[in-house]
C-alpha positions in Angstrom: 103.3 -5.7 16.6 100.5 -3.5 18.1 101.0 0.2 17.8 101.7 2.0 21.0 98.9 4.4 21.9 99.8 7.5 23.9 98.0 10.4 25.6 99.1 13.9 24.4 96.4 16.3 25.4 93.9 16.9 28.2 90.9 19.2 28.4 89.1 19.1 31.8 86.0 20.8 33.1 85.2 19.3 36.4 83.1 20.3 39.4 86.3 20.8 41.5 88.5 22.3 38.9 88.6 23.7 35.3 91.8 22.9 33.5 94.2 20.1 34.2 96.3 22.0 36.7 93.3 23.1 38.8 91.7 19.6 38.6 94.9 17.9 39.7 95.5 20.3 42.5 91.9 19.8 43.8 92.4 16.0 43.7 95.7 16.3 45.5 94.2 18.6 48.1 91.2 16.4 48.6 88.9 19.3 47.5 85.3 18.5 46.8 83.3 20.1 44.0 80.0 19.0 45.5 77.9 21.9 46.5 74.2 23.1 46.7 72.6 22.6 43.3 71.6 25.7 41.4 70.7 24.2 38.0 67.6 22.4 39.5 65.0 23.7 42.0 65.4 21.2 44.8 62.7 22.6 47.1 60.6 19.5 47.0 63.5 17.0 47.1 65.5 15.6 50.0 68.6 15.6 47.8 69.9 19.1 47.3 73.5 18.9 46.2 75.5 18.0 43.1 78.9 18.0 41.5 78.0 21.1 39.5 80.4 23.1 37.3 79.2 26.3 38.7 82.2 28.4 37.5 81.9 27.3 33.9 81.1 29.7 31.1 81.5 28.6 27.5 82.4 32.1 26.3 85.7 31.8 28.2 86.8 29.0 25.8 84.7 29.5 22.7 84.1 33.2 22.6 85.2 33.6 19.0 82.9 30.7 17.7 79.6 31.6 16.1 76.5 29.6 17.0 77.1 29.2 20.7 73.5 30.3 21.5 72.2 27.1 19.7 74.2 24.8 22.0 72.8 23.1 25.1 74.8 22.8 28.3 76.3 19.5 27.4 77.5 20.7 24.0 79.0 23.8 25.5 80.9 21.7 28.1 82.1 19.3 25.5 83.2 21.9 22.9 85.1 23.8 25.6 86.8 20.7 26.8 87.9 19.7 23.3 89.3 23.2 22.7 91.4 22.8 25.9 92.6 19.4 24.8 93.6 20.5 21.3 95.4 23.5 22.8 97.2 21.4 25.4 98.3 18.9 22.7 99.5 21.7 20.4 97.4 20.1 17.6 96.3 22.5 14.9 93.4 21.1 12.8 94.7 21.9 9.2 92.9 20.3 6.2 95.7 17.6 6.1 95.5 16.7 9.8 91.7 16.8 10.0 91.4 13.7 7.8 93.6 11.8 10.3 91.8 12.8 13.5 88.5 11.3 14.8 86.3 11.9 17.8 84.3 9.5 20.0 82.1 11.0 22.6 80.6 9.3 25.7 77.3 10.7 26.8 74.0 9.1 28.0 71.7 11.1 30.3 72.2 14.7 29.3 69.8 14.3 26.4 66.8 13.9 28.8 66.8 17.7 29.5 66.5 18.5 25.8 63.8 15.9 25.2 61.8 17.3 28.1 62.2 20.9 26.8 61.2 19.9 23.3 58.2 17.8 24.4 57.0 20.6 26.8 57.0 23.1 23.9 55.0 20.8 21.7 52.4 20.5 24.5 52.4 24.2 25.3 52.6 25.7 21.8 51.3 22.9 19.6 53.2 20.9 16.9 52.7 23.6 14.3 54.3 26.4 16.4 57.2 24.4 18.1 60.6 26.0 17.7 62.6 23.7 15.3 65.9 24.7 16.9 64.9 22.7 20.0 64.9 19.4 18.1 68.6 18.9 17.1 69.8 18.7 20.7 67.4 15.8 21.4 69.6 13.6 19.3 72.3 11.7 21.2 75.1 12.6 18.8 74.4 16.4 18.9 77.3 17.4 21.2 79.9 15.3 19.3 78.6 16.6 15.9 79.0 20.2 17.1 82.7 19.4 18.0 83.4 18.1 14.5 81.7 21.1 12.9 83.5 23.7 15.1 87.0 22.1 14.9 86.8 20.5 11.4 87.4 16.9 12.6 86.8 14.6 9.7 88.2 11.0 10.1 85.1 9.8 12.0 82.6 11.0 14.6 81.0 8.5 17.0 78.9 8.6 20.1 78.7 5.8 22.7 75.9 5.7 25.3 76.7 2.8 27.5 76.0 4.7 30.7 78.5 4.4 33.6 81.2 2.7 31.5 80.9 4.9 28.4 84.1 6.9 29.1 86.3 3.8 29.1 84.3 2.2 26.3 85.1 5.3 24.2 88.8 4.9 25.0 88.6 1.3 23.9 87.0 2.3 20.7 89.6 5.0 20.0 92.5 2.5 20.6 90.9 0.1 18.2 90.4 2.8 15.5 94.1 3.8 15.7 95.4 0.2 15.6 93.1 -0.5 12.6 94.7 2.5 10.8 91.4 4.4 10.6 92.9 7.4 12.4 96.3 8.6 13.7 94.7 10.5 16.6 91.4 10.4 18.4 89.7 12.8 20.8 88.2 10.7 23.5 85.5 12.8 25.2 83.0 12.2 28.0 80.3 14.7 28.9 77.2 14.9 31.1 75.2 17.9 32.4 72.9 18.1 35.4 69.3 18.9 34.5 65.9 18.6 36.0 65.0 15.4 34.1 68.0 13.3 35.0 68.1 14.6 38.5 64.4 13.6 39.0 65.0 10.3 37.3 67.8 9.2 39.6 65.9 10.6 42.6 62.8 8.6 41.8 64.8 5.5 41.4 66.1 6.0 44.9 69.6 6.2 43.5 70.6 9.6 45.0 72.2 10.0 48.4 69.9 11.9 50.8 66.7 10.2 49.7 67.3 7.4 52.2 70.2 8.6 54.4 72.8 11.3 54.8 73.5 13.3 51.7 77.2 12.7 51.1 79.4 11.0 48.5 81.4 8.6 50.7 82.6 5.6 48.7 83.5 2.5 50.8 82.2 4.2 53.9 79.5 2.5 56.0 77.2 5.5 55.7 77.1 5.4 51.9 73.5 5.3 50.6 73.7 6.5 47.0 75.3 8.8 44.5 75.6 12.5 44.4 75.0 13.4 40.8 77.8 15.2 39.0 78.5 16.8 35.6 81.5 17.9 33.6 83.5 17.1 30.5 86.9 15.6 29.9 88.7 15.1 26.6 91.8 13.0 26.2 93.7 13.2 22.9 95.2 9.8 22.2 97.6 9.2 19.3 99.6 6.6 17.5 103.0 7.0 19.2 104.8 7.5 15.8 102.4 10.3 14.9 102.9 12.0 18.2 106.7 11.8 18.0 106.6 13.0 14.4 105.0 16.2 15.5 107.1 16.5 18.6 104.1 16.3 20.9 104.5 16.1 24.7 103.5 12.6 25.8 101.8 12.2 29.2 101.2 8.5 29.4 100.6 5.3 27.5 97.4 3.3 27.2 98.5 -0.4 27.5 95.1 -2.0 27.0 91.3 -1.6 27.5 88.9 -4.5 28.0 85.2 -4.9 28.5 82.8 -7.6 29.7 79.0 -7.6 30.0 77.3 -9.3 33.0 74.1 -10.3 31.1 72.4 -10.5 34.5 69.3 -8.3 34.9 68.4 -4.8 33.8 69.3 -2.1 36.3 70.7 -4.7 38.7 74.3 -5.6 39.8 75.5 -9.1 39.2 76.0 -10.3 42.8 79.1 -12.2 41.7 80.6 -9.2 39.9 81.6 -11.7 37.2 81.9 -9.1 34.4 84.1 -6.8 36.4 86.4 -9.7 37.4 86.6 -10.7 33.8 87.4 -7.2 32.5 90.1 -6.7 35.1 91.7 -10.2 34.5 91.5 -9.7 30.7 93.1 -6.2 30.6 95.9 -7.2 32.9 96.7 -10.3 30.8 96.5 -8.5 27.5 98.6 -5.6 28.8 101.2 -8.1 30.1 100.9 -6.7 33.7 101.3 -9.0 36.7 99.1 -8.2 39.8 102.1 -7.0 41.8 103.0 -4.4 39.1 99.8 -2.4 39.6 100.7 0.6 41.7 97.2 2.1 42.1 93.5 1.2 41.3 91.3 4.1 40.3 88.0 2.7 41.4 84.5 3.1 39.9 83.1 3.3 43.5 80.4 5.9 43.6 78.9 5.6 47.2 76.3 3.0 46.2 76.4 0.3 48.8 76.2 -2.7 46.5 78.6 -1.3 43.9 81.4 -0.4 46.3 81.1 -3.8 48.0 81.2 -5.7 44.7 84.2 -3.8 43.4 86.0 -4.5 46.7 85.2 -8.3 46.4 86.3 -8.3 42.7 89.6 -6.7 43.5 90.3 -9.2 46.3 89.6 -12.1 43.9 91.6 -10.7 41.0 94.5 -9.7 43.3 94.5 -12.7 45.8 98.0 -11.9 47.1 98.2 -8.1 46.7 94.7 -6.8 47.2 95.6 -5.4 50.7 98.8 -3.9 49.4 97.6 -1.9 46.4 96.0 1.5 47.1 92.4 1.9 45.8 90.7 5.3 45.7 87.5 6.9 44.4 87.6 10.4 42.9 83.8 10.3 42.7 83.9 11.2 46.4 85.0 14.7 45.2 83.2 15.1 41.9 80.1 13.0 42.3 78.8 10.4 39.8 79.2 12.0 36.3 77.9 8.9 34.5 79.4 8.8 31.0 81.9 11.5 31.8 83.2 9.6 34.7 85.7 7.3 32.9 87.3 10.2 31.0 87.6 12.2 34.3 89.2 9.1 35.9 91.7 8.8 33.1 92.5 12.5 33.4 93.1 12.0 37.1 95.3 9.0 36.5 97.5 11.1 34.2 98.0 13.5 37.1 99.0 10.6 39.3 101.5 9.3 36.8 103.1 12.7 36.0 102.9 14.3 39.5 103.4 11.3 41.8 100.4 11.3 44.0 97.3 9.1 44.6 94.0 11.1 45.0 92.2 10.3 48.3 88.8 8.9 49.0 87.4 11.8 51.0 84.5 11.7 53.5 85.8 8.4 54.7 84.9 8.1 58.4 83.2 4.8 59.3 84.8 1.6 58.1 82.6 -1.1 56.7 83.6 -4.8 57.2 82.4 -5.4 53.6 85.0 -2.9 52.3 88.4 -3.6 53.9 91.1 -2.4 51.5 93.4 0.6 51.5 91.2 3.4 50.2 93.7 6.2 50.7 91.3 7.9 53.2 90.8 11.7 53.2 94.4 12.7 52.3 96.3 12.2 49.1 99.4 10.1 49.2 102.7 11.1 47.6 104.0 8.1 45.7 105.8 7.3 42.5 103.2 5.7 40.2 104.1 3.7 37.1 101.0 1.5 36.3 97.4 2.2 37.1 94.2 0.0 36.7 91.1 2.0 36.0 87.6 0.5 36.6 84.2 1.5 35.2 81.1 -0.4 36.3 77.4 0.3 36.5 74.0 -1.4 37.3 73.3 -1.9 33.6 75.7 -4.8 33.2 78.6 -3.1 31.5 82.1 -3.4 32.9 85.3 -1.9 31.5 88.8 -1.7 32.7 91.9 0.0 31.4 95.6 -0.1 32.2 97.5 3.2 31.8 101.2 3.5 32.4 104.1 6.0 32.5 105.5 6.6 29.0 109.0 5.3 28.6 
């Protein structure tokens, strides 16, 4: 029999709320964290906003830890988020416990800022004079490694960089590690920071809202024309149920299953059939033993990209042929922007709020209906509703698709 995997701790640093209570309240109130961008000089760009964690300071969470000055923004966000999750779960990292706890971190684009900084110094100062401290943050596993060093996490340390699905991919990895007896608990973390390099990269690809239309994150709305870039960190502590009960941990929710499917279509292009997303949704529902009429809410991957929102709508309609119009679907990225690898973990954190507090976050900025997107998107105002089972989707233009089913713990 498969082990039951439960969620026992949350650490959230989001553009619209720091800490679980502030984050859930913001979602419930339909409060956006998208604001004028200060981390990047946007003078010469049409896009000028982002989901920036402008109130964040690492010292608030990590003031007693030495070596903070050597951490880049992503590592500071991540370490702060992990500290919050451990505190929330009441898990003290003793020598005995440390060998049973692992971490898997989802991050992909934050590294570009560190690479650019290191490369610029080589050019400006010359290879012989470059500051060696600038090199470690250019490695993808730097943020996750710092977490293990600061908090003495020893079972394993892994980093996944699958882009827009990395958050749920990390969750899948964690579940597999626990069920394979490689750990009793895993910190599942997602982090991205906004910097000049990734901002310019998305802008030059024409992926940012504002470059070709109105600058707004409005998933499923007819005006949608691209993402508003976001940043943040979310850490979810998942545990073997028996380990959690043994230490009398508070259990928020249960992870029933996580499944992935790759489109194998074209690089940086969406499969027009959304075959991978349909497969990941069908597979996760089947393996979780959940019928389509048992899903109370779908936490969508929709990020205000015209093609993505349309394809997710079509996929939901095909996977839920009888109930697609009845199940609420909403996109929290309307409030936090597209946080790339952090997105899946922030969605899971939002879902825990839905399950424990009985509400569905809205899709804000929804004004003009699109005939290609004709489901119940919980427009503009949250909905009070008892939620038992939630389907979470992550998709992206790279071909990855991952879906998870999360339920109330009983």
